[in-house]
LUMPA-120459 format. One record per residue (C-alpha): x, y, z. Coordinates in steps of 0.2 Angstrom, whole numbers. Layout:
# residues N
x, y, z
X, Y, Z $
...
# end
This chain:
# residues 165
x, y, z
-4, 45, 84 $
4, 60, 93 $
-2, 77, 89 $
15, 85, 92 $
23, 73, 79 $
10, 77, 66 $
12, 95, 68 $
31, 94, 67 $
30, 85, 51 $
16, 96, 43 $
25, 112, 47 $
42, 106, 41 $
48, 116, 26 $
51, 106, 10 $
68, 113, 8 $
74, 107, 25 $
83, 92, 18 $
92, 103, 5 $
98, 115, 19 $
106, 101, 29 $
113, 92, 14 $
118, 106, 1 $
123, 101, -16 $
142, 100, -12 $
138, 88, 2 $
127, 77, -9 $
141, 76, -22 $
153, 70, -8 $
140, 57, -3 $
138, 51, -21 $
157, 50, -23 $
158, 40, -7 $
145, 28, -12 $
154, 26, -29 $
171, 23, -21 $
163, 11, -8 $
155, 0, -21 $
172, -4, -29 $
177, -13, -13 $
162, -25, -11 $
148, -34, -20 $
134, -23, -13 $
124, -8, -19 $
121, 7, -8 $
107, 20, -9 $
106, 35, 3 $
89, 44, 5 $
85, 59, 15 $
67, 64, 19 $
62, 80, 29 $
44, 76, 34 $
31, 63, 31 $
14, 67, 22 $
-2, 68, 32 $
-7, 51, 25 $
8, 43, 31 $
6, 51, 48 $
-12, 46, 49 $
-7, 28, 45 $
5, 29, 59 $
20, 25, 49 $
36, 23, 58 $
53, 28, 51 $
57, 10, 49 $
41, 7, 40 $
44, 22, 29 $
62, 15, 25 $
55, -1, 20 $
43, 7, 8 $
57, 17, 0 $
68, 2, -1 $
54, -6, -11 $
50, 9, -22 $
68, 12, -26 $
70, -6, -30 $
85, -8, -19 $
80, -26, -17 $
82, -29, -36 $
100, -33, -37 $
108, -48, -44 $
115, -54, -28 $
102, -48, -16 $
114, -36, -8 $
106, -19, -9 $
107, -8, 6 $
97, 8, 10 $
103, 21, 22 $
87, 32, 26 $
87, 48, 36 $
71, 55, 42 $
75, 72, 48 $
59, 77, 58 $
59, 61, 69 $
78, 62, 69 $
79, 44, 65 $
91, 34, 54 $
86, 17, 47 $
97, 4, 37 $
87, -9, 27 $
97, -23, 19 $
92, -35, 6 $
90, -53, 11 $
107, -58, 4 $
117, -47, 15 $
105, -46, 29 $
108, -65, 32 $
126, -61, 35 $
126, -45, 45 $
118, -44, 62 $
104, -31, 64 $
114, -24, 79 $
129, -20, 67 $
117, -9, 56 $
109, -2, 72 $
126, 4, 78 $
129, 13, 62 $
112, 21, 63 $
115, 27, 81 $
132, 34, 76 $
124, 44, 62 $
111, 51, 74 $
125, 56, 86 $
134, 66, 73 $
117, 73, 67 $
113, 79, 84 $
129, 89, 85 $
124, 96, 68 $
137, 87, 58 $
127, 79, 44 $
141, 78, 32 $
152, 69, 44 $
138, 57, 50 $
133, 53, 32 $
151, 50, 26 $
156, 39, 41 $
140, 29, 39 $
144, 25, 21 $
161, 21, 25 $
155, 9, 39 $
142, 1, 29 $
155, -1, 15 $
167, -10, 27 $
153, -22, 33 $
149, -26, 15 $
167, -29, 10 $
169, -41, 25 $
153, -51, 21 $
151, -48, 2 $
168, -45, -6 $
170, -37, -23 $
165, -46, -38 $
176, -44, -53 $
167, -36, -67 $
152, -31, -57 $
141, -18, -65 $
134, -4, -55 $
115, -9, -53 $
108, 6, -44 $
112, 25, -45 $
125, 31, -33 $
117, 48, -32 $
108, 52, -15 $
89, 55, -15 $
81, 69, -7 $
62, 66, -5 $
# end
């Protein structure tokens, strides 16, 4: 456990995520998720978290571990075709993780998800959170369309609205 990491998380203001993702950007992300889901059988969730709690830090949780917890708590795994995908952004650690349910994870190599994550991180490093988020949603949507085509009459099983923790 690194003291510098703990301090960065504990002093992070709770409003940081809202500053880099204002209401207008969140609406664009929601619209992008909704539009994407019309072209594939998957379900997308977009989650942003500024800093971790002291207990998470004490447990030594990694951004990947936190993404897995959120994947579970938001029930992204609970879709009819096991094709839910979580895009998780952890601002303080400057990490992006994509967690895919088993139905789609079996079809898409982890390297493809990781490439999308690194692209987002590059955009975020330059301060362009809006572009990074929208390009990632588009890229995930294209992967899903290729590996899990649209299902006629499919219901929207998960909310499209981004989550700020």
